[in-house]
N, C-alpha and C positions, 0 to 999 in steps of 0.2 A: 240699586237696580241697574241693570244693563239696558240701555236704551237701544232699541232696534232702529228707530228713526229719530232724527232731530230736525226741528224747524225753528229757525231764529227769525223773529219778526220785530225785535225791539227797535230797530232802526225805523221800521215803518210806523210803529206806534208813536215813536218820538217825533217823527216828521209831522204826523197828524196833530199831535198835541201842541207842537210849535207853530202850527198854521202853515206849514210848508207843503202839505199834501192834503188833498180833499178826502172826504170819506170814501168816495168811489175809488180813488187811487189806492188808498190804504186797503180797502176790502179786496180789490182786485190783486194787489200785491200779495196779500195773505193767501188767497186762493191759488195763485201761481206757485207760491212756495210749497203749499200743501200738495199740489199736483206734481211738483218736481221730486217728491219723496220716492217715487217709484212704486207706491202702494197701488196694486192692481187687483182686479177681481174681488173686491170687497165692497159689497153693496151698502153695508152700513157706513163705511168711510165715504163712499160716494154720496150718500144721503146727507151726511154731516157737511161735506164740502158744498153740496147744493144749497143747504140752508144758509151757509155763509155767502155763497155766490148771489143768492136772490134776496139777501137782506137789504131792505130799502132805507134803513136808518140805523143809527147807533144802537138803539134799544133792540132791534131785531138782530143786529150783529152780535151784541152781547149775549143774547139768548142762544144764538147759534154757537158762539164760542163755548158756552156751558156744555152743549152737546159734544163739542170737540174735546173738551177736557175729560168728559166721561169716557169717550171712545179712547182717548190717549192713555188714560189710566189702565184700561183693559188691554191695550195693544202695544205697550212699550214705546210710545211716542213722546218725546220731550218737546214741548211747545214753549219756547222761551220768549217772553214778552218784554224783557228788560234789556 
């Protein structure tokens, strides 16, 4: 598949897992990188990113990422977590 967008967050996830970044720092970093893709005028993408933005804990964050993965599959976004 040819990916229209690519977002790499493996470094953010690794920093969190190693205790070098808080949950909030990780979440905010993911949101920033998603916003930097240049995806505009897509309310479903905005809803997905809002779900990540307002996640209060890791469980909510994981559920929001599930929504992102679904959106990404339909819209040629590669979301690399490693």
